[in-house]
N, C-alpha and C positions, 0 to 999 in steps of 0.2 A: 506493499500497500506506499502511494508518493506520501512524503511527510510534507505539509503546507504550510506554513508560520510563517507571521512577521511579527517587528514593531514599530505601533504604530506612537508618532509624536504630536500628540495631540496637545492644544494652548500652547506650541511652543510659543518664546520672546523670538523675535527677528533682529540680529543684527547683520549690519552692514559694512565692510571693510574694504578699503580701495584702496590703489596709492595714484596720488596724484605729482606731475613736475612740475616745479616754483625755482624761484631764484630765493633760498633760503637766505643767504645772507645779508641778499637784498631785504628783505622783512625785515629779519632781526634787527637791523641799523632802521631803518624805520621805528621799531617797538621803540627802540634805545632813543634815536632823537624826542618821539615824540614825550619820553618823557614821565609816562603811565604814572600816577600815584596806587600803588598798591595797597591793600591791605589782606589781612589774618583770610585764607579762603574760608569764602561761604558756604552755611550748611554742611559743617563738622556738627554730626547728631551721634556716631557710636563707638566705642571705642579711643576714646581719647589720648592724642599722644602731643608730645609736646614742642617737637621743631615742626611746627606745621608750615609750607609752600604758602604760595600770594598768590592775591587774584588781583586784577586790578576794580579802582573804586567804578571806574567807565562799565557798563554793561548793556553798551549798544558802536562797541570799536565796527562792527560790520556795516554800517552806516556810515562811517568816516569815508572822504571820498580819495582815498591813500590805499584802503583796504576792503574800496567796494569790489572790485573785480574779484579778489577770494569770494567774498556774498555770491559770487553771480558762480564763479566757480564750486561750491560746497550745492546751493540750487540745484543747479544742472544735475551731480552725483545723485542729491536727494528722490530729482523726480525721476533717474532713472532704476533708484529701489524701490519708487512707489507701485511705477507705471509697471515693471519687471515683475514684481514680490508681491508689495501690500495690492495694487492695483484701487485705493480710496481712489472717489470720485472725490475728493473732493481736494484741493489747491493746499500748500503750505506757505506758511511764516517764518523767519529766522522772528521771536521776539524779543531776546537779548542776546549776548554774547561777550565776552572777555579773554583776557589775555592773562594765562598762566606760568606763574614763573617759582619754577623749585629750582631751589640753589640746591649747592653740594649739601649729600645730609638730610636734607630735607624731603615731608612724603606730607601725607594728607588723613584726613579719616574718613572713616565710609560714610558717604550721603547718598542722596538720592536728589531729584528734582522736582520743583513741585509748579503746578499751574503751566505746565507745559506736556507736549504727547511723545515729540523723540527729542533725544539730547545727540548731542555729536563732539567730536572735537578734530582739529587738524593740528599736526605735530608739527611744530616750526624747527627746533633746535634741538636733538638727540641725539644720544649712540648709545651704545646696548646694555650700557649700564644704568642710564641715569634715570630707571624707573618708568617700569611697566604699569597697562591699567589694568588694574583687579578688578572685576566684577562677580560678587557675591546673592549666593540664594539665601538671605537675611529670612525670612518669610518660607522656611523650610517646611511643607506640610507632614513629615517625618520628626517622630523622637527618637531613632534607633539610627546608632550612629557605626555603619563599619567602613572598616579597611577594603578594599577591594585589589585583586593584582594589578587591574589595570583600570585610569579613570577615563572616562568618556563622555559620548554628553547622556549616557542614562542614569547614570550613578554619580556627575557631579557636584558639586555646590557648589565649584566656582571653577572662573577663569581668570588667565595674563592673556592679555596682549602686548605684544611688547615693540613698542614702537619705535618705527624711523621718519626721518623726516619725508613730510608728502602724506603719513598714511595719515586717512582719512576716516574715521568709524561713525554710524549711527545705533544708537541702542534706543529701547523704551524707556523713558524717562523716571519711570517709576525702579530700573535698576538700582540695587545701590553699587557701589563703587569708590573708590582709591586709588591715588598713584602713591606704586611703590617707593622705595627709599630711590632719593639719587642720588647712588654709591660711583657716581663720574665726577670729574676735574672739573665741570663746564656746565652753567645755567640751562636748565629744561624750561626751551618755552614753548607750547601749546594754546591755540585759540578755542577757546568753548563757543559751546549755544546751544540752546532750546528752538522747539521749533511747535510751532499749533497748527492743526489744520481751520480752513474759512470757508464762510458759507454754509449751508443746509446743517446742522446735529443735530442726528434723532430724529425720535418718528412720534408726534401724536402731540398727548401734555408734554411729554418730553424733549422739545423738538426747541432747535432756537436757528435764527440768521446770521454768522457773526461775520463781522468785516472788521479785522487786523490793519491798521494805521502802518 
């Protein structure tokens, strides 16, 4: 008798990763030329640590004419993600965007992003030791902790993506994540952002027509 079986990944969380070519030295020089004011990273919620990285106080950096070309690239890639995989009828807009600056030995706490549907990050200045981004399934449905011979899509509660210059990632905003420790001797720069759908949302008495400037 032929055995027929399959594993179904219902309710999977969609992540998107791509690589784009940019003049990164020029972008870093623009960031440093503008001389952003930085503060402690926002939304630090879980597992408090002492040596935190920083984010720019300006939260709409991609609206600046100097960086608007990056916004166009990011939105072009997100639209590819939506058209090919998500297939939502709505358009999306970037609502907030900021520069993250992580000095050697700095890290961040686990956090997620509220009032947005998708979030993302574009890496501007990194190397293999400057700290990956770790995604964690904090709201694990199981109370049982098991070890595995091999960790994979079916049994893992966290994943780490090593950043490279030009790596662009989109992920659901509710996913908890953190910057791992910067073990390099360079400043780790990235641009982070949030996206929200526009137009008609919901049905019946839960419907709304949303316009975002």
